[in-house]
C-alpha positions as CSV (number, residue, x, y, z in Angstrom):
1,M,-194.0,77.4,-95.8
2,I,-193.7,80.3,-98.2
3,I,-189.9,80.1,-98.2
4,R,-189.9,76.4,-98.7
5,N,-192.2,76.6,-101.7
6,A,-190.4,79.5,-103.2
7,V,-187.0,77.7,-102.9
8,G,-188.6,74.7,-104.4
9,G,-189.8,76.8,-107.4
10,L,-186.3,78.3,-107.8
11,L,-184.7,74.8,-107.7
12,A,-187.1,73.6,-110.3
13,L,-186.2,76.5,-112.6
14,A,-182.5,75.8,-112.0
15,A,-183.1,72.2,-113.0
16,L,-185.0,73.4,-116.1
17,L,-182.0,75.6,-117.1
18,A,-179.7,72.6,-116.7
19,F,-182.0,70.5,-118.8
20,A,-182.2,73.1,-121.6
21,L,-178.4,73.3,-121.7
22,L,-178.0,69.6,-121.8
23,D,-180.6,69.3,-124.5
24,L,-178.4,71.4,-126.7
25,A,-175.2,69.6,-125.9
26,P,-173.5,67.8,-128.8
27,P,-173.9,64.0,-128.8
28,A,-171.3,61.4,-128.1
29,P,-169.1,60.5,-131.1
30,R,-169.9,57.3,-132.9
31,G,-167.2,54.7,-133.3
32,P,-165.6,53.3,-136.5
33,D,-168.0,50.3,-136.5
34,S,-171.2,52.3,-136.6
35,P,-173.6,51.6,-139.6
36,A,-172.2,52.5,-143.0
37,D,-175.1,54.8,-143.7
38,S,-174.5,56.9,-140.5
39,F,-172.0,59.6,-139.7
40,S,-169.1,58.6,-137.5
41,A,-166.9,61.3,-136.0
42,T,-164.3,58.6,-135.4
43,R,-164.1,57.8,-139.1
44,A,-164.0,61.5,-140.0
45,R,-161.2,62.0,-137.5
46,E,-159.0,59.7,-139.7
47,H,-159.2,62.3,-142.5
48,L,-158.4,65.0,-139.9
49,E,-155.2,63.1,-139.1
50,T,-154.0,63.7,-142.7
51,I,-155.6,67.1,-143.3
52,A,-154.5,68.8,-140.1
53,R,-151.0,67.3,-139.9
54,A,-149.5,70.8,-140.2
55,P,-150.5,74.4,-141.1
56,H,-151.5,74.5,-144.8
57,P,-152.0,78.1,-145.9
58,V,-152.6,79.0,-149.5
59,G,-149.5,78.5,-151.7
60,S,-147.6,76.2,-149.2
61,A,-146.4,72.7,-150.0
62,E,-148.7,71.4,-147.2
63,H,-151.6,73.1,-148.9
64,A,-150.9,71.2,-152.1
65,R,-150.6,67.9,-150.1
66,V,-154.0,68.4,-148.5
67,R,-155.5,69.2,-151.9
68,D,-154.0,66.0,-153.4
69,H,-155.4,63.9,-150.5
70,L,-158.9,65.4,-150.9
71,V,-158.9,64.8,-154.7
72,S,-157.8,61.2,-154.3
73,S,-160.3,60.5,-151.4
74,L,-163.2,62.0,-153.4
75,R,-162.4,60.0,-156.5
76,A,-162.2,56.8,-154.4
77,L,-165.8,57.5,-153.5
78,G,-166.8,57.5,-157.1
79,L,-167.5,61.2,-157.4
80,D,-166.8,63.4,-160.5
81,V,-163.9,65.5,-159.3
82,R,-162.3,68.6,-160.8
83,V,-160.0,71.3,-159.6
84,Q,-161.4,74.6,-160.6
85,E,-158.7,77.3,-161.1
86,G,-159.6,81.0,-161.1
87,V,-158.5,84.4,-159.7
88,G,-160.4,85.3,-156.6
89,V,-160.6,88.8,-155.1
90,L,-161.7,89.9,-151.7
91,P,-165.5,90.5,-152.2
92,I,-165.7,93.3,-149.6
93,D,-164.8,97.0,-150.1
94,H,-161.3,97.6,-148.7
95,D,-159.3,100.8,-148.6
96,G,-155.9,99.1,-148.1
97,V,-154.0,96.3,-149.9
98,V,-156.6,94.0,-151.4
99,P,-156.1,90.3,-151.0
100,M,-156.5,88.3,-154.2
101,G,-154.9,85.2,-155.7
102,R,-155.0,82.2,-158.0
103,M,-157.4,79.8,-156.2
104,R,-157.8,76.1,-156.7
105,N,-161.2,75.0,-155.6
106,I,-162.0,71.3,-155.4
107,V,-165.5,70.5,-156.8
108,A,-166.8,66.9,-156.5
109,T,-170.3,66.2,-157.9
110,R,-172.8,63.3,-157.5
111,P,-175.2,63.9,-160.4
112,G,-178.9,63.7,-159.6
113,T,-181.4,61.5,-161.5
114,D,-183.9,64.3,-162.1
115,P,-182.4,67.5,-160.6
116,T,-184.4,70.5,-159.6
117,G,-181.1,72.3,-158.6
118,Q,-177.9,71.7,-156.7
119,V,-177.3,71.0,-153.1
120,V,-173.8,72.4,-152.3
121,L,-171.9,71.3,-149.2
122,A,-169.1,73.8,-148.6
123,A,-166.0,74.0,-146.4
124,H,-162.6,75.6,-147.0
125,Y,-159.5,73.5,-147.0
126,D,-156.9,76.1,-146.3
127,S,-155.7,77.1,-142.9
128,V,-154.0,80.1,-141.4
129,A,-150.2,80.1,-141.3
130,A,-150.0,79.4,-137.5
131,A,-152.6,76.6,-137.2
132,P,-152.9,73.0,-138.4
133,G,-156.6,73.8,-138.9
134,A,-158.2,70.8,-137.3
135,S,-161.3,72.7,-136.4
136,D,-161.0,75.7,-138.8
137,D,-161.8,74.2,-141.2
138,G,-160.7,70.7,-141.0
139,A,-163.9,69.8,-139.2
140,G,-165.9,71.0,-142.1
141,V,-163.7,69.3,-144.6
142,A,-163.8,66.0,-142.7
143,T,-167.6,66.3,-142.4
144,L,-168.0,66.6,-146.1
145,L,-165.8,63.6,-146.8
146,E,-167.7,61.4,-144.3
147,V,-171.1,62.6,-145.5
148,A,-170.1,61.8,-149.1
149,R,-169.2,58.3,-148.0
150,A,-172.5,57.8,-146.1
151,L,-174.9,59.2,-148.7
152,P,-176.9,56.8,-151.0
153,P,-175.3,56.4,-154.5
154,S,-178.0,58.4,-156.2
155,A,-180.7,60.9,-155.5
156,R,-183.0,63.3,-157.3
157,N,-180.8,66.4,-157.1
158,D,-177.1,67.1,-157.8
159,V,-175.1,67.0,-154.7
160,V,-171.9,69.1,-154.9
161,F,-169.0,68.9,-152.4
162,L,-167.2,72.2,-152.6
163,F,-163.9,72.6,-150.9
164,T,-163.0,76.3,-151.3
165,D,-159.5,77.7,-151.4
166,G,-158.2,80.9,-149.8
167,E,-161.0,81.5,-147.3
168,E,-158.5,82.7,-144.7
169,A,-156.8,85.0,-147.2
170,G,-160.1,86.8,-147.9
171,L,-162.9,84.5,-149.1
172,L,-161.0,84.2,-152.4
173,G,-161.9,80.7,-153.5
174,A,-165.6,81.2,-152.8
175,E,-165.5,84.4,-154.8
176,A,-163.8,82.7,-157.8
177,F,-166.3,79.8,-157.7
178,A,-169.4,82.0,-157.4
179,R,-168.2,84.2,-160.2
180,Q,-167.9,81.2,-162.6
181,A,-171.0,79.4,-161.4
182,T,-173.9,78.8,-163.8
183,P,-177.2,80.3,-162.8
184,G,-179.7,78.0,-161.2
185,T,-181.4,76.9,-158.0
186,V,-178.7,76.3,-155.4
187,V,-179.0,75.4,-151.6
188,V,-175.7,75.7,-149.8
189,L,-174.7,74.3,-146.4
190,N,-171.6,76.0,-145.2
191,H,-169.4,74.6,-142.4
192,E,-167.1,76.6,-140.1
193,A,-165.5,76.7,-136.7
194,R,-164.1,79.4,-134.4
195,G,-162.8,77.3,-131.6
196,N,-162.4,73.6,-130.8
197,R,-165.7,72.7,-129.1
198,G,-169.3,73.6,-128.4
199,V,-172.8,73.4,-129.9
200,V,-172.9,73.5,-133.7
201,Q,-175.1,76.5,-134.1
202,T,-176.8,77.3,-137.4
203,F,-176.1,81.0,-136.9
204,R,-177.1,82.4,-140.3
205,A,-179.7,81.8,-143.0
206,S,-180.2,83.3,-146.5
207,P,-183.1,85.8,-146.9
208,G,-186.5,84.2,-147.3
209,A,-185.3,80.9,-145.8
210,A,-188.4,80.0,-143.8
211,P,-189.1,76.7,-145.7
212,L,-185.4,75.8,-145.4
213,I,-185.4,76.5,-141.6
214,S,-188.6,74.4,-141.3
215,L,-187.0,71.5,-143.1
216,Y,-183.9,71.8,-141.0
217,G,-186.0,71.7,-137.8
218,S,-187.9,68.7,-139.0
219,V,-185.1,66.4,-140.1
220,V,-181.9,67.1,-138.3
221,P,-181.3,65.1,-135.1
222,H,-179.6,67.9,-133.1
223,P,-181.1,71.2,-134.2
224,A,-179.5,74.4,-132.8
225,A,-180.6,77.6,-134.3
226,D,-181.9,81.0,-133.2
227,S,-183.1,83.8,-135.3
228,A,-182.1,86.2,-132.5
229,F,-178.5,85.2,-132.9
230,A,-178.8,85.3,-136.7
231,S,-180.1,88.9,-136.4
232,L,-177.3,89.9,-134.2
233,M,-174.7,88.3,-136.5
234,S,-176.2,90.3,-139.4
235,V,-174.9,93.5,-137.8
236,L,-171.5,92.2,-136.5
237,P,-168.4,91.5,-138.6
238,N,-168.4,87.7,-139.1
239,N,-167.6,87.0,-142.7
240,T,-167.3,83.4,-143.9
241,D,-167.7,82.0,-147.4
242,F,-171.4,82.2,-146.8
243,H,-171.1,86.0,-147.4
244,V,-170.1,85.2,-151.0
245,F,-172.8,82.6,-151.5
246,G,-175.4,85.1,-150.2
247,G,-174.1,87.6,-152.8
248,A,-174.7,85.0,-155.5
249,R,-178.4,84.8,-154.2
250,W,-178.0,81.1,-153.2
251,M,-180.3,79.8,-150.5
252,G,-178.6,78.3,-147.6
253,L,-177.5,77.9,-144.0
254,D,-174.2,78.8,-142.2
255,A,-173.2,76.6,-139.2
256,A,-170.3,76.6,-136.8
257,Y,-169.2,75.8,-133.3
258,V,-167.4,78.6,-131.4
259,G,-166.5,77.3,-128.0
260,G,-162.8,77.2,-127.0
261,G,-161.9,80.4,-128.8
262,A,-158.4,80.4,-127.3
263,Y,-157.6,77.5,-129.7
264,Y,-158.8,79.5,-132.8
265,H,-156.0,80.2,-135.4
266,S,-153.5,78.8,-132.9
267,P,-150.9,76.0,-133.2
268,L,-153.2,74.1,-130.7
269,D,-156.0,73.9,-133.3
270,D,-154.9,70.3,-133.9
271,V,-156.5,66.9,-133.9
272,A,-155.5,66.3,-130.2
273,H,-157.7,69.3,-129.1
274,I,-160.8,69.0,-131.2
275,D,-164.0,67.8,-129.4
276,L,-165.3,64.9,-131.5
277,R,-168.8,65.5,-130.0
278,S,-169.0,68.8,-131.9
279,L,-167.8,67.0,-135.1
280,Q,-170.5,64.4,-134.5
281,Q,-173.2,67.0,-134.3
282,M,-172.0,68.8,-137.4
283,G,-171.9,65.5,-139.3
284,D,-175.3,64.1,-138.1
285,N,-177.1,67.3,-139.0
286,T,-175.4,67.8,-142.4
287,L,-176.1,64.2,-143.4
288,A,-179.7,64.3,-142.4
289,L,-180.4,67.6,-144.1
290,T,-178.5,66.7,-147.2
291,R,-180.6,63.5,-147.6
292,A,-183.7,65.6,-147.3
293,L,-182.5,68.2,-149.7
294,A,-181.2,65.7,-152.2
295,G,-184.8,64.4,-152.7
296,A,-186.7,67.7,-152.4
297,D,-188.0,70.2,-155.0
298,L,-185.4,72.9,-154.3
299,A,-187.3,75.6,-156.2
300,A,-190.2,75.2,-153.7
301,L,-187.9,76.3,-150.9
302,R,-187.5,79.8,-152.3
303,S,-190.7,81.3,-150.8
304,G,-189.2,84.7,-149.8
305,A,-190.8,84.3,-146.4
306,E,-188.9,84.9,-143.2
307,S,-189.5,83.1,-139.9
308,V,-188.7,83.3,-136.2
309,Y,-187.0,80.2,-134.8
310,F,-185.4,79.1,-131.5
311,N,-184.7,76.1,-129.4
312,V,-186.7,74.8,-126.5
313,P,-186.0,71.4,-125.0
314,G,-186.8,68.8,-127.6
315,V,-187.9,71.0,-130.5
316,L,-187.0,73.9,-132.8
317,V,-189.9,76.3,-132.5
318,R,-190.6,78.3,-135.7
319,Y,-193.4,80.6,-136.8
320,P,-193.9,83.2,-139.5
321,A,-192.0,86.5,-139.0
322,W,-195.2,88.5,-139.4
323,L,-196.3,87.2,-136.0
324,E,-193.2,88.6,-134.3
325,L,-194.5,92.1,-133.7
326,P,-198.0,91.0,-132.6
327,V,-196.4,88.6,-130.0
328,A,-194.2,91.4,-128.7
329,A,-197.2,93.8,-128.6
330,G,-199.3,91.2,-126.8
331,A,-196.6,90.8,-124.2
332,L,-196.5,94.5,-123.7
333,L,-200.3,94.6,-123.3
334,L,-200.3,91.8,-120.8
335,A,-197.5,93.5,-118.9
336,C,-199.6,96.6,-118.7
337,V,-202.5,94.5,-117.5
338,A,-200.3,93.0,-114.8
339,L,-199.2,96.5,-113.7
340,W,-202.9,97.6,-113.5
341,I,-204.0,94.5,-111.6
342,L,-201.2,94.8,-109.1
343,R,-201.6,98.6,-108.7
344,G,-202.7,98.2,-105.1
345,R,-199.2,97.0,-104.2
346,T,-197.4,100.0,-105.7
347,S,-198.2,103.4,-107.3
348,L,-198.0,103.9,-111.0
349,P,-195.1,106.5,-110.7
350,R,-193.2,104.1,-108.6
351,A,-193.8,101.3,-111.0
352,L,-192.6,103.4,-113.9
353,G,-189.6,104.4,-111.8
354,G,-188.9,100.7,-111.2
355,T,-189.0,100.1,-115.0
356,L,-186.4,102.9,-115.5
357,A,-184.3,101.4,-112.7
358,A,-184.5,98.0,-114.3
359,F,-183.3,99.5,-117.6
360,V,-180.3,101.2,-115.8
361,L,-179.6,97.9,-114.1
362,G,-179.5,96.2,-117.5
363,L,-177.0,98.8,-118.7
364,V,-174.9,98.3,-115.5
365,T,-174.7,94.5,-116.1
366,A,-173.9,95.0,-119.7
367,A,-171.0,97.2,-118.6
368,A,-169.9,94.5,-116.2
369,G,-170.0,92.0,-119.0
370,Y,-168.0,94.3,-121.2
371,G,-165.5,95.2,-118.5
372,L,-164.6,91.8,-117.1
373,W,-162.1,90.9,-119.9
374,P,-160.2,94.2,-119.8
375,L,-160.1,94.0,-116.1
376,L,-158.6,90.5,-116.3
377,A,-156.1,91.8,-118.9
378,L,-155.0,94.5,-116.4
379,I,-154.4,91.8,-113.8
380,R,-152.8,89.4,-116.2
381,P,-151.4,91.5,-119.2
382,E,-150.9,88.4,-121.3
383,Y,-154.6,88.1,-121.7
384,A,-154.6,91.2,-123.9
385,D,-152.8,89.1,-126.5
386,M,-155.4,86.3,-126.6
387,M,-156.9,86.5,-130.1
388,T,-160.6,86.0,-129.4
389,G,-160.8,87.6,-126.0
390,D,-161.2,84.2,-124.2
391,P,-158.8,82.2,-121.9
392,Y,-158.0,78.5,-122.2
393,R,-160.1,77.7,-119.1
394,P,-162.9,80.2,-119.1
395,W,-165.5,78.4,-116.9
396,L,-164.7,80.0,-113.5
397,Y,-164.7,83.5,-115.1
398,Q,-168.0,82.8,-116.8
399,A,-169.5,81.6,-113.6
400,G,-168.1,84.6,-111.8
401,L,-169.7,87.0,-114.3
402,L,-173.1,85.3,-114.0
403,V,-173.0,85.3,-110.2
404,L,-171.8,89.0,-110.2
405,T,-174.9,89.7,-112.4
406,G,-177.0,88.0,-109.8
407,A,-175.5,90.1,-107.1
408,L,-176.3,93.3,-108.9
409,V,-179.9,92.3,-109.5
410,L,-180.4,91.2,-105.9
411,A,-178.8,94.4,-104.6
412,A,-181.3,96.4,-106.6
413,R,-184.3,94.1,-106.2
414,R,-186.4,96.5,-104.1
415,L,-186.2,99.0,-106.9
416,V,-187.2,96.7,-109.8
417,S,-189.4,94.0,-108.4
418,G,-193.0,93.4,-109.3
419,A,-194.4,94.2,-112.7
420,S,-191.8,96.9,-113.4
421,G,-189.3,94.4,-114.6
422,V,-191.9,92.6,-116.8
423,L,-192.8,96.0,-118.4
424,L,-189.1,96.7,-119.2
425,V,-188.6,93.2,-120.8
426,A,-191.8,93.6,-122.8
427,L,-190.8,97.1,-124.0
428,L,-187.4,95.8,-125.1
429,G,-189.2,93.0,-126.9
430,V,-191.2,95.5,-129.0
431,V,-188.1,97.6,-129.7
432,S,-186.2,94.5,-130.8
433,A,-189.1,93.4,-133.1
434,V,-188.9,96.7,-134.8
435,L,-185.2,97.3,-135.0
436,L,-183.8,93.8,-135.0
437,P,-186.3,91.5,-136.7
438,G,-186.1,87.9,-135.6
439,G,-184.5,88.9,-132.3
440,S,-187.4,89.7,-130.0
441,H,-188.7,86.3,-129.0
442,P,-186.4,85.8,-125.9
443,L,-187.8,89.0,-124.5
444,A,-191.4,88.9,-125.8
445,W,-192.2,85.3,-124.7
446,S,-190.4,85.7,-121.4
447,A,-192.4,88.8,-120.6
448,L,-195.7,87.3,-121.9
449,F,-195.5,84.3,-119.6
450,A,-194.0,86.2,-116.7
451,A,-196.9,88.7,-116.8
452,A,-199.4,85.9,-117.1
453,G,-197.8,84.1,-114.1
454,M,-198.0,87.3,-112.0
455,I,-201.6,87.9,-113.0
456,V,-202.6,84.4,-112.0
457,A,-200.6,84.5,-108.8
458,G,-202.4,87.8,-107.9
459,R,-205.8,86.1,-108.3
460,V,-205.4,82.7,-106.8
461,R,-205.4,81.9,-103.1
462,G,-202.8,79.8,-101.3
463,D,-199.1,80.2,-101.3
464,G,-198.5,77.0,-103.1
465,W,-200.7,77.9,-106.0
466,Q,-199.1,81.4,-106.2
467,V,-195.6,79.9,-106.3
468,L,-196.6,77.4,-108.9
469,A,-198.0,80.2,-111.1
470,L,-194.9,82.3,-110.7
471,T,-192.7,79.3,-111.4
472,L,-194.5,78.3,-114.6
473,G,-194.6,81.9,-115.7
474,S,-190.8,82.2,-115.3
475,A,-190.0,79.0,-117.2
476,P,-189.7,80.7,-120.7
477,A,-187.4,83.3,-119.2
478,V,-185.1,80.5,-117.9
479,V,-185.1,78.6,-121.3
480,L,-184.8,81.6,-123.6
481,L,-182.9,84.2,-121.6
482,G,-181.0,82.0,-119.2
483,A,-179.9,79.4,-121.6
484,G,-179.2,82.1,-124.2
485,A,-177.0,83.9,-121.7
486,V,-174.9,80.8,-120.9
487,G,-174.7,79.8,-124.5
488,S,-173.5,83.2,-125.7
489,L,-170.4,82.9,-123.4
490,D,-169.1,80.4,-126.0
491,V,-168.3,83.4,-128.2
492,G,-165.7,84.4,-125.6
493,L,-165.7,86.7,-122.6
494,G,-164.7,89.7,-124.7
495,I,-167.8,89.6,-126.8
496,G,-170.1,87.1,-125.2
497,G,-170.0,88.8,-121.8
498,V,-171.8,91.8,-123.2
499,I,-174.6,89.6,-124.3
500,A,-174.7,87.1,-121.4
501,A,-174.8,89.6,-118.5
502,P,-177.8,91.6,-119.6
503,Y,-179.7,88.5,-120.7
504,F,-179.0,86.8,-117.4
505,A,-180.0,90.0,-115.6
506,L,-183.3,90.2,-117.4
507,M,-184.1,86.6,-116.5
508,L,-183.4,87.3,-112.9
509,I,-185.5,90.4,-112.9
510,L,-188.4,88.3,-114.2
511,L,-187.7,85.8,-111.4
512,L,-187.7,88.5,-108.7
513,P,-191.4,88.0,-107.5
514,L,-190.4,84.4,-106.8
515,I,-187.0,85.3,-105.3
516,E,-188.6,87.8,-103.0
517,R,-190.8,85.1,-101.5
518,A,-187.6,83.3,-100.5
519,R,-186.6,86.4,-98.4
520,P,-182.9,86.5,-99.6
521,R,-181.6,88.8,-96.9
522,W,-177.9,88.4,-97.5
523,A,-178.0,86.9,-100.9
524,A,-176.6,90.0,-102.7
525,L,-173.6,90.1,-100.4
526,V,-173.0,86.4,-100.6
527,A,-173.3,86.5,-104.4
528,G,-170.9,89.4,-104.7
529,V,-168.3,87.7,-102.5
530,T,-168.8,84.4,-104.4
531,A,-168.3,86.2,-107.7
532,V,-165.0,87.7,-106.5
533,G,-163.9,84.3,-105.3
534,L,-164.8,82.7,-108.6
535,V,-162.7,85.2,-110.6
536,A,-159.8,84.8,-108.2
537,A,-160.0,81.1,-108.5
538,G,-160.1,81.5,-112.3
539,L,-156.8,83.4,-112.1
540,V,-155.3,80.6,-110.1
541,V,-156.6,77.8,-112.4
542,D,-156.1,79.4,-115.8
543,R,-152.3,79.8,-115.8
544,F,-150.2,79.7,-118.9
545,D,-148.1,76.5,-119.2
546,A,-146.6,74.2,-121.8
547,G,-150.0,72.9,-122.8
548,H,-151.6,76.4,-122.7
549,P,-149.0,78.8,-124.0
550,R,-149.2,82.6,-124.3
551,Q,-150.1,84.0,-127.6
552,V,-148.0,86.6,-129.4
553,R,-148.2,88.1,-132.9
554,L,-144.8,88.6,-134.4
555,A,-143.8,90.0,-137.8
556,Y,-140.6,90.9,-139.5
557,A,-140.2,93.5,-142.3
558,M,-137.1,94.4,-144.3
559,D,-136.5,97.2,-146.8
560,A,-134.5,95.4,-149.5
561,G,-133.3,98.8,-150.8
562,T,-131.7,100.0,-147.6
563,G,-131.2,96.8,-145.7
564,Q,-133.0,98.2,-142.7
565,A,-135.3,95.8,-140.9
566,V,-137.6,95.8,-137.9
567,W,-139.4,93.4,-135.6
568,G,-143.1,94.0,-134.9
569,R,-145.1,92.7,-132.0
570,R,-148.8,93.4,-131.8
571,S,-150.5,93.7,-128.4
572,G,-154.3,93.6,-127.9
573,G,-153.9,96.1,-125.2
574,G,-154.0,99.0,-127.7
575,G,-151.5,101.8,-128.3
576,G,-148.4,101.4,-130.4
577,E,-147.9,102.1,-134.1
578,R,-150.1,101.4,-137.1
579,W,-148.4,98.7,-139.1
580,F,-149.8,96.2,-141.7
581,G,-153.0,98.2,-141.6
582,E,-153.6,97.6,-137.9
583,Q,-153.1,99.7,-134.8
584,G,-151.2,98.4,-131.8
585,W,-147.8,97.3,-133.1
586,E,-144.6,97.9,-131.2
587,T,-141.4,97.8,-133.3
588,E,-137.7,97.6,-132.7
589,P,-134.7,97.3,-135.0
590,A,-133.9,93.8,-136.4
591,P,-130.9,92.3,-138.3
592,K,-130.9,92.1,-142.0
593,A,-132.1,88.7,-143.4
594,T,-129.9,88.1,-146.4
595,A,-131.9,85.1,-147.4
596,L,-134.9,87.3,-148.3
597,R,-135.2,88.9,-151.7
598,S,-137.8,91.3,-153.0
599,P,-139.8,90.6,-156.2
600,F,-138.8,92.3,-159.5
601,L,-140.9,95.0,-161.2
602,S,-140.5,96.1,-164.8
603,V,-142.3,98.6,-166.9
604,V,-143.7,97.0,-170.0
605,K,-145.6,100.0,-171.4
606,D,-146.1,103.6,-170.4
607,V,-148.8,105.5,-172.3
608,T,-150.2,108.9,-171.6
609,S,-153.5,110.0,-173.3
610,G,-156.4,112.3,-172.4
611,G,-154.8,113.4,-169.1
612,R,-154.2,109.8,-167.9
613,R,-151.1,107.8,-167.6
614,T,-151.5,104.1,-168.1
615,L,-148.7,101.9,-166.8
616,T,-148.4,98.2,-167.8
617,L,-146.1,96.5,-165.3
618,R,-144.8,93.0,-164.9
619,L,-144.3,91.9,-161.3
620,T,-142.1,88.8,-161.0
621,P,-142.1,86.9,-157.7
622,T,-138.9,85.2,-156.5
623,G,-140.7,81.9,-156.1
624,R,-139.7,81.7,-152.4
625,A,-142.9,83.2,-150.9
626,P,-146.6,82.4,-151.1
627,V,-147.6,86.1,-151.4
628,V,-146.5,88.9,-153.7
629,G,-147.9,92.3,-154.2
630,L,-147.6,96.0,-154.6
631,S,-149.1,99.2,-153.2
632,A,-149.0,102.6,-155.0
633,S,-149.4,106.3,-154.1
634,P,-151.3,107.9,-155.5
635,A,-153.5,104.9,-155.9
636,G,-155.4,104.6,-159.2
637,P,-157.5,101.9,-160.8
638,L,-155.6,98.5,-161.0
639,T,-156.1,95.5,-163.1
640,V,-154.1,92.4,-161.9
641,D,-154.0,89.1,-163.8
642,G,-157.2,90.0,-165.6
643,R,-159.2,91.1,-162.5
644,E,-160.1,94.8,-162.0
645,L,-159.7,96.1,-158.5
646,R,-162.2,98.9,-157.8
647,T,-161.1,99.7,-154.3
648,G,-157.8,99.7,-152.4
649,K,-154.3,101.0,-152.7
650,G,-152.7,97.9,-154.0
651,F,-153.0,94.1,-153.8
652,A,-151.5,91.1,-152.1
653,Y,-151.6,88.1,-154.5
654,H,-151.6,84.6,-153.0
655,A,-150.2,81.6,-154.7
656,P,-148.8,83.3,-157.8
657,A,-148.0,80.8,-160.6
658,G,-145.5,83.2,-162.3
659,P,-145.1,86.8,-163.3
660,L,-148.2,89.0,-162.9
661,E,-149.3,91.6,-165.4
662,V,-150.5,94.8,-163.7
663,T,-152.2,97.8,-165.3
664,M,-152.3,101.0,-163.3
665,V,-153.8,104.3,-164.2
666,V,-152.6,107.6,-162.7
667,R,-152.8,111.2,-163.5
668,A,-150.7,112.3,-166.5
669,G,-147.4,113.8,-165.4
670,A,-147.6,112.4,-161.9
671,P,-144.9,110.0,-160.8
672,A,-146.1,106.9,-159.1
673,R,-144.5,105.8,-155.8
674,I,-144.7,102.0,-155.7
675,R,-143.8,99.5,-153.0
676,I,-143.4,95.9,-154.1
677,F,-143.3,93.2,-151.5
678,E,-143.3,89.5,-150.8
679,E,-144.7,87.8,-147.6
680,A,-143.9,84.4,-146.1
681,Y,-144.6,82.7,-142.8
682,D,-141.2,81.5,-141.7
683,L,-139.5,83.6,-139.0
684,S,-136.5,81.3,-138.8
685,V,-134.9,83.0,-141.8
686,V,-134.2,86.0,-139.7
687,P,-130.7,85.8,-138.1
688,G,-130.8,85.2,-134.4
689,Y,-134.5,84.5,-134.2
690,K,-135.5,82.3,-131.3
691,P,-139.1,81.4,-130.4
692,I,-140.3,83.2,-127.2
693,P,-140.3,80.6,-124.4
694,G,-143.8,79.6,-123.3
695,A,-145.5,81.3,-126.2
696,V,-146.8,80.5,-129.7
697,A,-146.6,82.9,-132.6
698,M,-150.0,83.7,-134.0
699,G,-149.9,84.7,-137.7
700,P,-146.1,84.8,-138.1
701,R,-145.1,86.9,-141.1
702,T,-141.9,88.0,-142.9
703,T,-142.2,90.8,-145.4
704,V,-139.5,92.1,-147.7
705,F,-140.2,95.2,-149.8
706,R,-138.6,97.7,-152.1
707,E,-139.8,101.2,-152.9
708,M,-139.4,102.9,-156.2
709,V,-140.7,105.8,-158.3
710,V,-142.0,105.1,-161.8
């Protein structure tokens, strides 16, 4: 009877996990005949067919074609459209060659009737050189166009549709726009993608965004946001245009889908591979929130208050951030009470030892999550070149990792069962509340309810009631830790595995009192064998083929002065030379590409005064490449096209309109060693170049340079 009841409780929790994941799943795409005031991913896809026809990096002919399409489409909707030109500079300190360039942002405005500020919908319309950019960021661009069509003709606030330029080159268009923006109250909704499918997660919010998050949770039809994920993203490198908008002190939200990372920045980021369900979710949420913001008092949203927020089935839970630490402390107190009440079953030293063992187990599972992708790359070396650390078909590997985590927990269950695991999760919740504000709720609420369930189960009589108490007490762990573990795998095995495995382990540790009642004698062994089988099956299923090609990073560089040239191929496996500011390049001699020419540099003025030598230079591009630049040694302060560069050893200027005036300051009497260069994306200009069979080139690059002393 005990076994049957416990198994029933575990099955109920498994069903709850499935329900929580399905609740977050993107909706079915609406067709072209859906109501005019609704968002239709099918209609938005029609724009994608034009936008993502081919790669359109900054400075390319395709980039200009996409810009013309956007301008004409926006004007056809009756919007006030202008193309804002300005010089953008990478808004992040950089010790190498600083990206910059002449950007052309598209700004389309629907004036408000009585504005309290501006609602800015943002997406970037450039792509990387290798990808058509259907998801990154064609999905965001198409979302804005379809939302602009579906919005009512007038509203209280100004609604601005901002299509930024040069995001892939270094957030350049956003920097140029924010630098020229007039002060005022602005709420920005930024749209991004790092894959081709998945839940559209609002993964970042501006400081003090509690009222905005509350509005988001109230009006959007498919909310997906978690302050724990936002807290984690705040300490990880993940810059989007939102980084610039935050620097301008705009309020706002940053949203993206990240599943299918193997397609990111790849030639397969095309219309054929985008999941229209993700596009539908992005559009539904943006349209609903824009309607609400268009009629709101935007100034009232700037409260300065923070909040904790997360999804449970059917609702986005949110509460003031000041409650986070009390909730975590309450969970820890209740875990201690559970430990005291159950002291008859185990001694205090043994319970504390179990807590330590549970902590070690968490570290072991994190190591397993971290090590799976490198292990797969050892077995199949081509995986090391996958850009995001994720294969095309990751599901069997993901399942294998989670089952392996289960095997580790089951193998150690006699060391960590009882209240020991609850105490660990509660302690981690307090630590998270202090060190990673906004991130403790999966731990704190899971521990709080698990402790309550154990206390009740220890007081009631009857196996059925005890199982019911443990099952209900475990439900938050399944929804918060379990669903969080599965969802984090969308980020990719290389990164998501480190999050997913310990989260899943902590959930299982909290479920151990219920699992023990099912007497799983051989479960650890069976789970271990199953995990190995799943990974082996993944290796069989996820093979490279014509539809799922290998990824390689190729580059060509030629010294125009000597005629010497090299091929460079970068591997994610480490080692190799440092080239283009990155480690891991392997080089070999290459033929001279006579079609390539270096830019021309002339000295306009050379003035020495006060121990400083000021050089005024003119850098003239050939007109054949989208990027021109120079680097100098020793590096001194630079001013390029009117913009001062405070960091870096040089610059790479995207989309130059003509000769650039450069001012450089060096120490008096010191010669300046200067390298001038141009970069393009066409490897076919190299004699004898042939694409690698069964592979696609990620970020192809040709560089021609010349060195001189001035």
